[in-house]
C-alpha positions in Angstrom: 75.2 120.5 -17.2 75.7 120.4 -13.6 73.4 116.8 -13.7 74.8 115.8 -16.5 78.6 115.8 -14.9 77.2 114.1 -11.6 75.3 111.1 -13.5 77.9 110.5 -16.2 81.3 111.0 -13.9 80.7 110.8 -10.1 78.1 108.1 -9.6 80.1 105.9 -11.7 83.1 106.6 -9.6 80.9 106.5 -6.5 79.8 103.3 -7.6 83.3 101.7 -8.2 84.7 102.8 -4.8 83.7 99.3 -3.3 84.9 97.2 -6.6 88.5 98.9 -5.8 88.4 98.5 -2.2 88.0 94.3 -3.3 90.5 94.7 -5.1 93.2 96.0 -3.0 92.1 93.4 -0.3 92.3 90.5 -2.7 95.7 91.8 -4.4 97.7 93.2 -1.1 95.4 91.9 1.8 95.5 92.9 5.4 97.1 91.8 8.4 95.2 90.1 10.8 95.0 92.1 13.3 93.4 95.2 11.0 90.6 92.6 9.3 88.7 91.9 12.4 87.8 95.9 12.9 87.0 96.1 9.6 85.0 93.4 8.8 83.3 94.0 12.1 82.6 98.0 10.4 81.3 96.4 7.4 78.8 93.7 8.7 77.8 96.6 11.1 76.8 98.8 8.1 75.2 96.5 6.2 72.9 95.7 9.2 71.9 99.3 10.3 71.3 99.6 6.1 68.9 96.4 6.0 67.3 97.7 9.4 66.5 101.1 7.8 65.4 99.6 4.4 62.8 97.5 6.1 62.1 100.3 8.4 61.0 102.5 5.5 59.5 99.5 3.4 56.7 99.1 6.9 56.4 102.9 6.9 55.3 102.7 3.3 52.9 99.6 3.6 51.4 101.3 6.8 50.7 104.3 4.9 49.5 102.5 2.1 46.7 100.6 4.5 45.9 103.9 6.1 47.4 102.9 9.3 49.4 105.9 11.1 
C-alpha cells in the first residue's frame, strides 16, 4: 500500500516541482539581484550532477572491462 502511494502520489508531485518553479519564474520573475545566485546554484548543481553521472558511468565501464 505504501509503495502504491509513493508510486502514484509522491513521485509525480516531486517531478512537478521543477515545472511549478518555472511557472513562478515566468509569471512573477525575480529582481536581478536574486536571479544571479539562483542561476549560479542551478548551474553548479547541474554540473555536479553531470560529473556524478559520468563518474558512475566510467566505474561501470571499468567493471565490465575487468579493470579495478
